[in-house]
C-alpha positions in Angstrom: -15.7 -18.3 -4.0 -17.9 -19.2 -1.5 -16.8 -19.5 2.5 -17.5 -22.0 5.8 -20.9 -21.2 5.8 -22.3 -18.8 8.6 -18.6 -18.0 9.4 -17.1 -13.7 8.9 -14.0 -12.4 8.1 -13.1 -9.3 9.8 -10.2 -7.0 8.0 -8.2 -4.9 9.2 -5.8 -2.2 7.5 -3.9 -0.5 9.6 -2.0 2.8 7.9 0.1 5.6 9.2 -2.6 7.7 8.8 -6.0 5.5 9.2 -7.0 2.0 9.7 -10.5 0.3 8.5 -11.7 -2.4 9.9 -14.3 -4.2 8.0 -16.7 -7.7 7.7 -17.5 -10.2 5.0 -19.0 -12.9 4.2 -17.8 -13.8 0.8 -14.7 -11.6 -0.2 -14.3 -9.0 -1.4 -17.6 -8.5 -1.2 -17.7 -5.7 2.1 -21.0 -6.6 4.5 -19.4 -3.4 7.2 -16.9 -0.9 7.1 -15.5 1.1 10.2 -12.8 4.0 9.6 -10.7 5.7 12.2 -7.7 7.7 12.9 -4.3 5.5 13.2 -2.8 8.5 15.3 0.3 6.4 15.8 1.4 9.4 18.3 -0.9 8.0 20.9 1.0 4.6 20.8 -0.2 0.9 20.0 -2.9 0.6 23.2 -4.8 3.6 21.4 -5.6 2.1 18.2 -6.0 -1.5 19.7 -8.6 -0.4 21.6 -10.1 0.7 18.9 -9.4 -1.7 16.7 -11.3 -3.8 18.9 -13.9 -1.3 19.0 -14.7 -1.2 15.4 -14.5 -5.4 15.3 -17.4 -5.5 18.0 -19.0 -2.7 16.6 -19.3 -3.9 13.4 -20.7 -7.3 14.0 -23.4 -5.5 16.0 -24.4 -3.7 13.0 -24.9 -6.2 11.0 -26.9 -8.7 14.0 -23.6 -10.7 14.6 -21.5 -11.7 17.9 -17.5 -12.1 18.4 -18.5 -16.0 18.0 -19.5 -15.3 14.5 -15.8 -14.9 13.5 -14.1 -17.6 11.2 -10.9 -14.6 11.4 -8.9 -12.1 11.6 -6.5 -10.7 8.9 -4.5 -7.5 9.7 -2.3 -5.9 6.7 0.1 -3.4 7.9 3.2 -1.8 6.5 6.3 -3.8 7.6 9.1 -4.9 9.0 7.1 -7.3 10.7 6.8 -10.9 11.7 4.2 -13.0 9.8 4.6 -16.0 12.1 4.7 -14.7 15.0 2.3 -11.9 14.9 4.7 -9.3 15.5 4.8 -5.7 14.1 8.2 -4.1 14.1 8.1 -0.1 14.5 7.1 0.4 11.1 8.3 3.6 9.7 4.7 4.7 9.4 3.8 3.6 13.1 7.0 5.0 14.9 5.7 4.1 18.5 4.5 0.3 17.5 7.8 -1.3 18.7 7.6 -5.2 18.9 3.9 -5.5 18.8 2.1 -8.6 18.9 -1.2 -7.5 18.2 -1.7 -11.3 16.5 -1.5 -13.0 20.4 -3.6 -9.6 21.7 -6.5 -9.5 19.4 -6.1 -14.0 20.0 -6.5 -13.4 23.8 -9.2 -10.5 23.6 -11.8 -11.9 20.4 -11.0 -16.1 21.1 -10.5 -16.5 17.0 -7.6 -17.2 14.7 -5.8 -14.0 14.0 -3.6 -13.3 11.1 -1.0 -10.5 10.6 0.7 -9.6 6.5 2.8 -7.0 5.1 0.4 -4.9 3.4 2.2 -5.0 0.0 1.7 -9.1 0.6 -1.4 -8.7 1.3 -2.1 -6.2 -1.4 -0.6 -8.5 -4.0 -3.0 -11.7 -2.2 -5.8 -9.0 -3.0 -5.2 -8.2 -6.9 -4.0 -12.2 -7.5 -7.2 -12.7 -6.5 -9.7 -10.5 -7.3 -8.4 -7.4 -9.3 -5.9 -7.0 -12.3 -3.5 -9.5 -11.2 -6.4 -12.2 -12.1 -5.2 -15.0 -14.5 -1.8 -14.3 -14.2 0.9 -16.3 -12.6 3.9 -14.2 -11.8 3.0 -10.6 -10.7 3.9 -7.5 -8.6 1.9 -5.3 -6.5 3.6 -1.2 -5.3 2.2 -0.1 -2.8 3.2 3.7 -3.6 1.4 5.3 -1.1 3.1 7.1 2.0 6.0 4.7 0.8 6.6 2.7 -2.0 7.3 -1.6 -1.1 6.6 -4.5 -3.2 4.2 -7.4 -2.3 5.2 -10.2 -5.5 3.5 -13.2 -6.8 5.5 -16.2 -8.0 4.3 -19.3 -9.8 1.0 -18.2 -8.6 2.7 -18.6 -4.6 3.4 -15.6 -2.7 6.8 -15.3 -2.3 8.1 -13.8 0.9 11.7 -14.8 0.9 14.2 -15.8 4.1 13.2 -13.8 6.5 9.7 -12.2 4.9 11.2 -9.2 4.2 10.8 -9.7 -0.2 9.7 -6.6 -2.0 11.2 -4.2 -0.3 11.8 -2.6 -3.5 12.0 0.8 -2.0 15.1 0.4 -0.5 16.8 0.0 -4.1 19.3 2.9 -4.5 18.1 4.7 -8.2 20.8 7.5 -7.0 23.6 8.4 -5.5 22.1 11.7 -4.1 18.6 12.6 -3.8 15.6 12.7 -1.5 15.4 9.6 1.3 13.6 6.8 1.8 14.6 4.0 4.7 16.6 6.2 6.2 18.9 6.3 2.6 19.3 8.8 0.5 18.2 8.5 -3.6 16.0 5.1 -2.8 12.9 4.3 -4.8 11.3 5.4 -1.8 13.0 8.4 -1.8 11.6 9.6 -5.3 8.5 7.3 -6.4 6.1 7.5 -3.4 3.9 9.9 -1.8 6.2 11.4 0.7 8.9 11.5 -2.3 6.8 13.1 -4.1 6.0 15.6 -1.3 10.0 15.9 -0.5 10.5 16.7 -4.4 7.7 19.8 -3.9 10.0 21.4 -1.9 12.8 22.1 -4.2 10.5 22.4 -7.0 8.9 25.3 -5.8 12.1 27.1 -4.6 13.3 26.9 -8.0 10.4 28.4 -9.6 10.2 31.1 -6.9 14.1 31.6 -7.9 13.5 31.9 -11.7 9.9 33.8 -11.8 7.5 31.2 -12.3 4.1 31.5 -11.1 3.1 28.1 -9.3 0.3 28.2 -6.4 2.1 25.6 -4.4 3.7 27.7 -2.7 0.9 29.1 -1.5 -0.6 26.1 -1.0 2.4 25.1 1.4 2.0 28.4 3.6 -1.8 27.5 4.2 -1.0 24.6 5.6 2.2 25.2 8.0 4.8 25.1 5.4 3.4 20.9 4.6 2.2 19.9 1.4 1.2 16.6 0.9 0.1 14.5 -2.9 -3.2 15.6 -3.4 -1.8 18.3 -2.8 0.4 18.8 -5.8 -2.1 16.3 -8.2 -5.8 18.9 -7.5 -2.5 21.2 -8.7 -1.3 19.5 -11.4 -4.9 19.1 -12.7 -5.8 22.6 -12.7 -3.0 23.4 -15.2 -0.2 23.9 -12.8 3.4 23.3 -14.9 5.0 22.5 -11.1 3.3 20.1 -10.4 2.4 18.3 -13.6 6.2 18.2 -13.8 6.6 16.7 -10.2 4.1 14.2 -11.1 5.9 13.5 -14.6 9.3 13.0 -12.6 7.6 10.9 -9.8 6.4 8.6 -13.1 9.5 8.2 -14.3 11.0 7.4 -11.3 8.4 4.9 -10.8 9.1 3.1 -14.0 13.2 3.2 -13.5 12.1 0.9 -10.1 9.6 -0.9 -12.6 12.2 -2.1 -14.9 14.3 -3.1 -12.4 11.6 -5.4 -11.4 11.1 -6.3 -14.8 14.5 -7.5 -16.0 15.1 -9.2 -12.1 11.5 -11.0 -11.7 10.3 -11.2 -15.5 6.4 -11.0 -14.1 3.6 -10.9 -16.6 2.0 -7.8 -14.7 2.7 -5.1 -12.0 0.0 -3.6 -10.5 0.4 0.1 -8.4 -1.6 0.8 -6.3 -1.8 3.7 -4.0 -0.7 7.2 -6.6 -1.7 5.2 -9.7 -5.8 4.5 -8.8 -6.0 7.9 -8.3 -3.5 10.0 -10.9 -4.1 7.3 -13.4 -2.0 7.8 -17.4 -0.6 10.7 -15.4 1.7 8.8 -13.6 1.4 5.7 -15.0 2.3 7.4 -19.2 5.9 8.2 -17.5 6.4 5.4 -16.0 5.6 2.8 -19.0 7.2 5.5 -21.3 10.9 4.6 -19.3 10.4 1.1 -18.5 10.8 0.8 -22.5 14.1 2.1 -22.7 15.6 0.5 -19.6 13.6 -2.7 -19.1 15.2 -6.4 -21.9 12.4 -5.1 -24.7 11.1 -9.2 -24.7 10.3 -9.4 -21.2 8.9 -5.7 -21.2 6.7 -7.0 -24.0 5.2 -9.3 -21.9 4.4 -7.5 -18.5 1.6 -4.7 -18.8 1.3 -2.2 -16.0 -1.7 -1.0 -14.9 -3.5 0.2 -11.8 -5.3 -1.7 -8.6 -8.3 -2.9 -10.1 -9.2 -3.3 -6.6 -9.2 0.7 -6.7 -9.3 2.7 -3.2 -10.6 -1.1 -2.1 -7.8 -2.7 -2.5 -6.4 -2.5 1.2 -10.0 -4.1 2.6 -9.8 -6.5 0.4 -5.9 -7.4 1.1 -7.0 -7.2 4.6 -9.7 -10.1 4.3 -7.5 -12.1 1.9 -4.5 -12.1 5.2 -7.6 -14.1 6.9 -9.0 -16.2 4.0 -5.8 -18.0 4.2 -6.9 -19.6 7.5 -10.5 -20.9 5.6 -11.0 -23.6 3.4 -12.9 -22.3 0.6 -14.8 -23.8 -2.1 -16.0 -23.4 -5.7 
């Protein structure tokens, strides 16, 4: 795509751990990128000031001015109100309660700003530039700290009646089990980065009780009793059997989640970001195996399951795709 000449898009990808600000004149190409810790414990004002500073810094690095901006796209985990541009206290940003980010950025920079759920933004990015190109019906799974879905149906982003469509992480897979969305046994509780980390606690206890060796025990002790999905993946790659079982279980629960989406929506493609871009077949292999036994055969045969084609860039491009919603593009 070729954007209107001499106009620059800014994308802001807000996560619970870090925030990235990117500039582009023609997505998915990125001209400049600035990253900083979101630090939600410091309140939203702290992060918003960093966002404003980062946009100005990125523009300056490219010898541009604020007046060169065409629009700003903000991608953030929900719940949020994309129409009024308000972030409504997402689980990974607990101090961000009813933050009118659209009006704040528009007032400070005098440029149009749009806000979108990160899963929806990721779906747009993969549909336009990634693994979903050429499809008309696809789902994008975030699979990061949490688990959400962005849905492209009949070539259009589907938001639902209250802009909450795609919250597959809230669907209960089991009557008991790890919590996600303040509900036990959910897809997010089982098949997310946070869920994988929670599963490690029980796996380590069982391994110690049975006398099975695992490096995860010392990893957790060295990190103040904390462990991450990245820790588990590194251990699995080193041959740790306990870590490998955790990855496999997470993949199988992901497959159960995908089977629900396939039976319900009959998509051509499910694209998975986050953990799947790093773990690849180790997590998608078990997921595909479960899908083949759980979902309707004809629907399974019509649906490919792949990692995000944009890889680690999907968050950056997603935010730019939100900004693109305001622009008239050609070619």
